[in-house]
C-alpha positions as CSV (number, residue, x, y, z in Angstrom):
1,M,-5.2,14.9,13.3
2,C,-5.9,12.2,10.7
3,Q,-6.9,8.2,10.8
4,L,-5.3,5.8,9.5
5,F,-6.7,2.2,8.5
6,G,-4.8,-1.4,7.0
7,I,-5.4,-4.9,5.6
8,N,-3.1,-7.2,4.5
9,S,-4.1,-11.0,3.5
10,A,-3.3,-14.4,2.4
11,K,-5.5,-14.1,0.0
12,P,-7.8,-11.5,-2.1
13,I,-10.5,-10.6,1.1
14,S,-13.1,-7.6,0.9
15,P,-12.2,-5.3,3.3
16,H,-15.8,-3.6,3.7
17,F,-16.8,-4.6,7.2
18,S,-14.0,-2.9,9.1
19,L,-13.6,-0.3,6.5
20,R,-17.2,0.6,7.1
21,G,-16.3,1.3,10.8
22,F,-13.5,3.1,9.8
23,F,-15.4,5.4,7.3
24,R,-18.3,6.9,10.1
25,R,-15.1,8.0,11.5
26,G,-14.7,10.8,8.8
27,G,-17.3,13.3,10.5
28,G,-19.2,10.7,12.1
29,T,-18.6,8.9,15.6
30,D,-14.9,11.8,14.8
31,H,-14.3,15.0,13.7
32,H,-11.9,13.6,10.6
33,A,-14.0,15.4,8.3
34,D,-11.4,17.4,5.6
35,G,-11.7,14.6,3.1
36,W,-10.9,10.7,2.9
37,G,-9.2,8.2,0.8
38,L,-8.9,4.3,-0.4
39,A,-6.4,2.9,-2.0
40,Y,-6.0,-1.1,-3.2
41,Y,-4.6,-3.2,-5.2
42,D,-5.8,-5.5,-8.4
43,N,-4.4,-7.1,-11.1
44,S,-2.9,-4.2,-12.6
45,G,-2.2,-2.3,-9.8
46,S,-2.7,0.6,-7.5
47,V,-6.6,1.7,-7.2
48,L,-6.9,5.0,-5.7
49,H,-10.0,6.7,-4.4
50,V,-9.7,9.9,-2.8
51,R,-12.2,12.5,-1.4
52,D,-11.9,15.8,-0.4
53,T,-15.7,15.2,2.0
54,P,-16.4,14.0,5.2
55,A,-16.4,10.1,4.6
56,H,-19.5,8.8,6.6
57,L,-21.6,11.5,4.6
58,C,-20.5,11.5,1.2
59,K,-22.1,9.3,-1.7
60,D,-18.9,7.9,-2.9
61,A,-17.2,6.9,0.0
62,N,-21.1,4.5,0.6
63,A,-20.5,3.3,-3.4
64,V,-17.2,2.0,-2.4
65,L,-19.2,-0.2,0.1
66,Q,-21.4,-1.3,-2.1
67,R,-18.8,-2.2,-5.0
68,P,-17.4,-5.9,-4.3
69,F,-14.3,-5.3,-4.8
70,R,-11.6,-8.0,-3.1
71,A,-7.9,-7.5,-2.2
72,N,-4.9,-8.6,-0.9
73,T,-3.6,-4.9,0.5
74,T,-6.2,-2.0,1.3
75,I,-5.0,1.1,3.2
76,A,-7.1,3.7,4.1
77,H,-7.3,7.3,5.4
78,V,-10.1,10.5,6.8
79,R,-8.0,13.1,7.1
80,K,-8.4,16.1,9.8
81,A,-6.6,18.5,7.6
82,T,-3.1,20.6,9.6
83,E,-0.9,21.5,6.8
84,G,-2.5,22.1,2.9
85,K,-5.7,22.9,2.2
86,V,-8.9,21.3,1.7
87,C,-8.8,19.6,-1.6
88,L,-8.1,16.2,-3.5
89,E,-3.9,17.0,-4.0
90,N,-4.1,17.2,-0.1
91,S,-6.1,13.7,0.6
92,H,-4.4,10.5,1.8
93,P,-3.1,8.0,0.3
94,F,-0.5,9.2,-2.4
95,V,0.6,6.7,-4.9
96,R,4.3,6.8,-6.2
97,K,6.3,4.7,-8.8
98,L,9.7,3.1,-7.5
99,W,11.3,-0.1,-8.6
100,G,8.5,-0.6,-11.7
101,K,6.1,-0.8,-8.5
102,D,3.4,1.7,-7.3
103,W,4.0,2.2,-3.6
104,V,1.1,3.5,-1.6
105,F,0.9,5.8,1.6
106,A,-0.7,6.9,4.3
107,H,-0.1,9.2,7.3
108,N,-1.2,10.7,10.4
109,G,0.9,12.6,12.3
110,D,2.1,16.6,12.2
111,L,5.7,17.5,10.7
112,K,5.8,21.1,10.6
113,T,9.7,21.6,10.8
114,F,10.2,18.7,8.4
115,Y,11.1,20.3,4.8
116,P,13.5,18.5,2.9
117,D,15.2,18.9,-0.2
118,L,13.9,16.6,-3.0
119,P,15.1,15.4,-6.6
120,P,12.7,16.5,-9.5
121,E,11.3,12.6,-10.0
122,F,10.0,13.1,-6.4
123,Q,8.3,16.2,-6.0
124,P,5.1,17.1,-4.4
125,I,2.1,17.3,-6.0
126,G,0.4,19.1,-2.8
127,E,0.8,20.6,0.2
128,T,0.8,18.3,3.1
129,D,3.9,17.3,4.6
130,S,2.9,14.2,4.5
131,E,3.7,13.9,1.4
132,R,6.9,15.5,1.5
133,A,7.5,12.7,4.0
134,F,6.6,10.0,1.8
135,C,8.5,11.7,-1.7
136,Y,11.6,11.4,0.7
137,L,10.9,8.2,2.2
138,L,11.4,6.9,-1.9
139,S,14.3,9.5,-2.5
140,Q,16.7,7.7,-0.3
141,L,15.4,4.5,-0.9
142,S,15.9,4.9,-4.0
143,A,19.2,6.5,-3.9
144,Y,20.6,4.5,-1.2
145,F,19.6,1.3,-3.4
146,N,21.0,2.4,-6.8
147,G,18.1,1.7,-8.3
148,R,17.7,-1.9,-7.5
149,A,15.0,-3.4,-5.4
150,P,16.3,-4.8,-2.4
151,S,15.8,-8.3,0.2
152,L,12.9,-7.2,2.0
153,S,15.1,-7.4,5.4
154,A,17.4,-4.8,4.1
155,L,14.6,-2.6,2.8
156,L,13.1,-2.8,6.7
157,E,16.9,-2.2,7.8
158,K,16.6,1.1,5.6
159,L,13.6,2.3,6.4
160,Q,14.0,2.3,10.3
161,P,16.2,4.6,10.4
162,L,14.7,7.3,8.0
163,S,11.6,6.6,10.2
164,S,12.8,7.4,12.9
165,E,14.6,10.6,11.1
166,I,11.7,12.3,10.0
167,A,9.8,11.1,12.9
168,E,12.3,13.6,15.2
169,H,10.3,16.9,13.9
170,G,6.4,15.7,15.0
171,T,4.2,12.7,14.6
172,F,4.9,10.2,11.9
173,N,2.6,6.9,12.2
174,F,2.2,6.2,8.7
175,L,1.2,2.7,6.1
176,L,2.9,1.9,3.2
177,S,2.4,-0.7,0.5
178,D,3.8,-2.2,-2.4
179,G,1.0,-4.0,-2.8
180,D,2.7,-7.6,-1.0
181,V,4.3,-5.6,2.3
182,L,2.4,-3.6,4.5
183,F,4.8,-1.7,6.4
184,A,3.7,-0.2,9.2
185,H,5.5,3.0,11.7
186,A,4.1,4.1,14.9
187,S,5.6,7.0,16.5
188,T,2.6,7.7,19.0
189,Q,-0.4,5.3,18.2
190,L,-1.1,2.6,16.1
191,F,-3.1,-1.1,16.9
192,W,-2.8,-4.0,15.2
193,A,-5.3,-7.2,15.3
194,E,-4.5,-10.4,14.0
195,R,-7.5,-13.3,12.8
196,R,-7.3,-16.2,11.6
197,A,-8.6,-19.6,12.6
198,P,-10.6,-20.1,15.0
199,F,-12.6,-17.0,14.2
200,G,-15.6,-15.8,15.5
201,P,-17.8,-13.2,16.0
202,V,-17.2,-9.2,16.2
203,E,-18.9,-5.8,16.2
204,L,-17.8,-2.6,15.1
205,L,-17.4,-0.4,17.6
206,D,-18.2,3.0,15.4
207,E,-21.9,1.4,14.3
208,E,-24.0,0.3,17.0
209,N,-25.5,-3.2,16.6
210,H,-23.7,-3.9,13.4
211,R,-21.4,-7.6,13.9
212,I,-20.2,-10.1,11.9
213,D,-19.1,-14.2,12.5
214,F,-15.5,-14.5,10.4
215,G,-16.4,-18.5,11.1
216,T,-18.9,-17.8,8.5
217,L,-16.9,-16.5,5.9
218,N,-13.3,-17.9,6.5
219,D,-11.4,-20.9,6.0
220,S,-9.3,-22.3,8.1
221,E,-5.7,-21.2,6.6
222,D,-7.3,-17.6,6.3
223,S,-4.9,-15.7,8.4
224,I,-5.4,-11.2,7.5
225,I,-4.0,-8.6,9.8
226,V,-5.7,-5.1,10.5
227,L,-4.2,-1.9,11.5
228,A,-6.1,1.2,12.4
229,T,-5.2,4.6,15.0
230,R,-7.7,3.1,17.4
231,P,-9.4,-0.1,17.7
232,L,-12.2,-0.9,15.4
233,T,-14.1,-3.5,16.9
234,R,-14.5,-5.6,20.1
235,G,-14.4,-9.0,20.3
236,E,-10.9,-9.6,19.2
237,P,-7.8,-8.4,21.0
238,W,-5.8,-5.5,19.2
239,Y,-2.1,-4.9,19.9
240,P,-0.9,-1.3,20.5
241,M,2.4,-1.4,18.7
242,A,5.2,0.5,20.2
243,R,6.8,4.3,20.0
244,G,9.4,3.5,17.3
245,E,8.3,0.1,16.2
246,L,8.0,-0.7,12.3
247,K,6.5,-3.9,11.2
248,A,6.4,-5.5,8.6
249,F,3.4,-7.5,7.3
250,V,3.2,-10.5,4.1
251,S,0.4,-12.4,3.6
252,G,-1.6,-11.5,6.6
253,R,0.8,-12.2,9.0
254,E,3.6,-10.5,11.1
255,Y,6.6,-11.1,9.4
256,L,9.7,-9.1,10.8
257,T,9.6,-5.6,13.5
258,A,12.2,-3.5,13.5
259,R,13.4,-0.9,16.6
260,P,15.0,1.9,17.1
261,A,18.9,1.3,18.2
262,A,18.5,2.5,21.8
263,R,15.3,0.6,22.1
264,T,15.4,-3.6,23.1
265,A,12.1,-3.9,25.0
266,P,10.7,-7.4,23.3
267,A,8.0,-7.0,21.4
268,S,4.1,-7.1,22.4
269,T,4.2,-10.7,20.7
270,P,6.4,-12.7,19.0
271,P,7.1,-12.6,15.1
272,I,5.4,-15.0,13.1
273,G,5.8,-15.7,9.6
274,R,8.0,-17.4,7.1
275,K,12.0,-17.1,7.0
276,L,14.0,-14.6,5.4
277,S,15.2,-16.9,2.9
278,D,11.6,-17.6,2.0
279,W,10.9,-14.4,0.7
280,C,12.9,-12.8,-2.4
281,N,12.1,-10.2,-5.2
282,G,10.4,-10.0,-8.4
283,W,7.4,-8.0,-7.4
284,H,5.6,-6.7,-10.2
285,L,2.9,-4.0,-10.1
286,G,0.9,-2.3,-13.2
287,A,0.1,1.6,-13.3
288,A,-2.0,3.0,-10.9
289,H,-5.5,4.2,-12.2
290,I,-6.5,7.3,-9.8
291,I,-10.1,8.0,-9.4
292,C,-10.9,11.3,-8.4
């Protein structure tokens, strides 16, 4: 199966250190060699890079790592194809428009029995079960909220049962974002780490002797969430998400967590973040820029 990577932060940051280790899993330290993709948000909307080559051998992936971009939210993916041929159209992440914003989605798992009816405006471009699931999520959200962007709490409340419904067809670990909120759903395996003061040194697990001291790069008020299918570093704690959990991260903090109705166990760490009343609608993003 594939692997996921995501970052959400309080201010635009460079994701390059963690992304470097993650790209090594694209055919280097792991067997996910059937394509890679990276999406992040700048002032004009989402920027998407997708390739159908192994990330750790791809000159374009290396060029991305040399490019000095910064973003509040970043999602990346390395693919091990289970459905659909190896091509650009089947490389994650996928980007679609909803409520005037660019939504980015990447999936790790297998949904072989999932073939929902989809409206014309939410038809997949490629052949993957992942893109079908993404289109289904957006179509259901659009229909349920009648074309109007809901509050974050209402969105999470609807997204949780939709995610559980899709997960009944297989494995459904995913990252989803509109640029402000980063949603993460765990079906089998997904980890997260919170980088905040006091910052210290960490080392990549996938690249020998590649370490960094975040204390020399970050201010005391900085807060950063990093997500990955498997932990990317040593020297900082990584927390496993529970099966069926859906988390929302905002401004580099855990904001809300939703769980299936049948699950009542507490989260492994307490929710951190602002009150619901502090969050409002009014998000705005421009059109996606696809670079292939």
